[in-house]
C-alpha positions in Angstrom: -0.3 -0.2 0.4 2.7 2.5 0.6 4.6 2.0 -2.9 1.6 2.9 -4.0 0.5 6.4 -2.1 4.1 7.2 -3.1 3.9 6.3 -6.9 0.2 8.5 -6.5 2.4 11.3 -5.1 4.8 11.6 -7.0 2.4 11.1 -10.6 0.6 14.4 -9.3 4.0 15.8 -8.1 4.6 15.6 -12.5 1.8 16.1 -13.1 1.6 19.0 -10.7 4.6 21.0 -12.4 3.6 20.4 -15.8 0.3 22.4 -15.2 2.5 24.9 -14.4 4.2 24.8 -17.7 1.1 26.9 -19.7 3.3 30.1 -22.0 7.2 29.4 -20.4 8.6 27.7 -24.0 6.0 29.7 -26.1 7.3 30.7 -29.7 8.8 34.2 -29.2 9.6 33.6 -25.4 12.7 34.5 -24.1 14.9 32.0 -21.8 17.5 33.4 -19.4 20.1 30.8 -17.6 22.4 29.9 -15.6 24.1 27.1 -14.5 26.0 24.9 -12.3 29.0 22.1 -13.4 29.7 19.1 -11.4 32.7 16.4 -12.9 34.9 16.7 -15.5 37.5 14.9 -15.3 41.8 16.2 -16.5 41.7 19.8 -14.2 42.4 22.2 -17.4 40.9 20.1 -20.1 37.7 20.4 -17.7 38.0 23.5 -16.8 38.6 24.7 -20.4 35.6 25.8 -21.8 32.6 26.5 -19.7 29.2 29.0 -19.8 28.8 28.4 -16.0 29.2 29.5 -12.8 31.5 27.6 -10.8 34.2 27.4 -8.1 37.3 24.5 -8.5 40.2 24.0 -6.0 42.2 20.6 -7.1 46.5 19.7 -6.6 46.8 23.9 -4.5 45.1 25.3 -8.3 41.7 27.5 -8.2 39.5 27.7 -10.9 36.9 29.6 -10.6 34.1 30.5 -13.4 31.2 33.2 -14.4 28.8 33.3 -17.4 25.7 32.8 -18.6 23.8 31.5 -21.8 20.3 33.2 -23.6 17.6 32.2 -26.6 14.9 32.5 -28.5 12.6 30.3 -28.7 11.2 30.3 -32.3 8.6 27.8 -31.9 6.9 25.9 -29.8 9.8 24.1 -26.9 13.0 24.6 -29.2 15.2 27.9 -28.6 18.1 29.1 -30.3 20.6 29.7 -27.4 23.8 31.5 -27.1 26.4 32.4 -23.9 29.3 33.2 -22.7 31.5 33.1 -20.2 35.0 33.6 -17.8 37.0 31.9 -16.1 40.2 32.0 -14.3 42.6 29.0 -13.7 44.9 30.2 -11.3 45.2 32.8 -12.5 45.0 32.2 -15.9 41.8 33.7 -18.2 40.0 31.8 -20.5 36.9 33.3 -22.4 34.3 30.8 -24.0 31.5 30.9 -26.5 28.5 28.6 -26.7 25.9 28.3 -29.4 23.1 25.6 -29.5 19.4 24.9 -29.5 17.4 23.4 -26.7 14.2 21.5 -27.3 11.0 21.0 -24.3 9.6 18.0 -24.7 6.7 18.0 -23.8 7.4 21.1 -21.9 9.1 20.2 -19.0 12.0 18.1 -20.2 14.9 19.6 -22.3 17.4 19.0 -24.4 20.0 20.1 -25.1 22.8 20.6 -28.6 25.6 23.1 -28.6 28.8 23.8 -29.7 31.5 25.3 -26.6 34.9 26.8 -27.7 37.7 28.9 -26.2 40.0 32.0 -26.5 43.1 31.7 -24.0 46.9 31.8 -24.5 46.8 29.0 -21.8 46.9 26.9 -23.8 48.3 25.2 -27.4 45.2 25.0 -29.1 41.7 25.9 -28.4 38.9 23.5 -27.1 35.9 23.2 -28.8 33.1 20.7 -27.8 29.7 19.2 -28.8 27.6 19.8 -26.1 24.6 17.4 -25.1 22.5 17.6 -22.6 19.2 16.1 -21.1 16.9 16.6 -17.6 13.7 18.2 -15.6 12.1 21.1 -16.0 10.8 22.5 -12.2 8.7 25.2 -12.9 8.3 27.2 -9.7 5.8 29.6 -11.4 5.6 31.2 -13.9 8.8 32.5 -15.1 11.7 30.4 -12.7 12.6 27.2 -13.6 15.2 25.0 -11.2 16.3 22.6 -14.7 18.7 19.7 -12.7 20.9 17.2 -15.6 23.6 15.6 -17.4 25.6 16.9 -20.4 28.7 15.1 -22.5 30.7 17.6 -23.9 33.0 15.5 -26.4 35.7 16.8 -28.0 35.8 18.1 -31.5 40.0 19.3 -31.5 42.0 16.2 -31.1 45.1 18.0 -30.4 43.8 19.4 -27.3 41.8 16.8 -26.2 40.5 13.5 -27.3 38.0 12.0 -24.3 35.1 13.0 -22.6 33.4 14.5 -20.1 30.4 13.9 -18.1 29.4 16.1 -16.1 26.3 17.0 -13.3 24.2 20.7 -14.0 22.0 22.5 -12.0 20.4 25.0 -14.3 18.5 28.3 -13.2 16.5 29.8 -15.9 14.5 32.5 -16.5 11.7 32.6 -18.7 10.5 36.0 -20.1 
């Protein structure tokens, strides 16, 4: 009985959260987004190009980043996005950029594909990543959502890195 009650409660919560998503992802709407990223592999590679907020320390090396993304819904549930970021890797600066698309399946399951790159004197080769991301949008009213999800970055520049990076992301979005 407890399992059935738990299942019904979760289903009711998901339907309620879905019902709150009225108009946020409609054609002509805007999206302003900030993300946090957790994970990655090699410290310098993982911090090489991102548009998220973060702070991490590894072996006495401190890295921090700030950034944001914005998008415009060209059709219902489909937004074209761009982003900019600034990172500091123990005193060395990195400027990042991102361009891509985000699709909200059923208005609350976001999937994103994008290209992220960076420019820095820190690297011999500039990083370039293909990012794939999926998650769930929890709408907290008419204008705000929290979007936890998973992201995988595939390196498009084998001279920079030949590995991929998994990240756990928590996004915060304003829908206008």
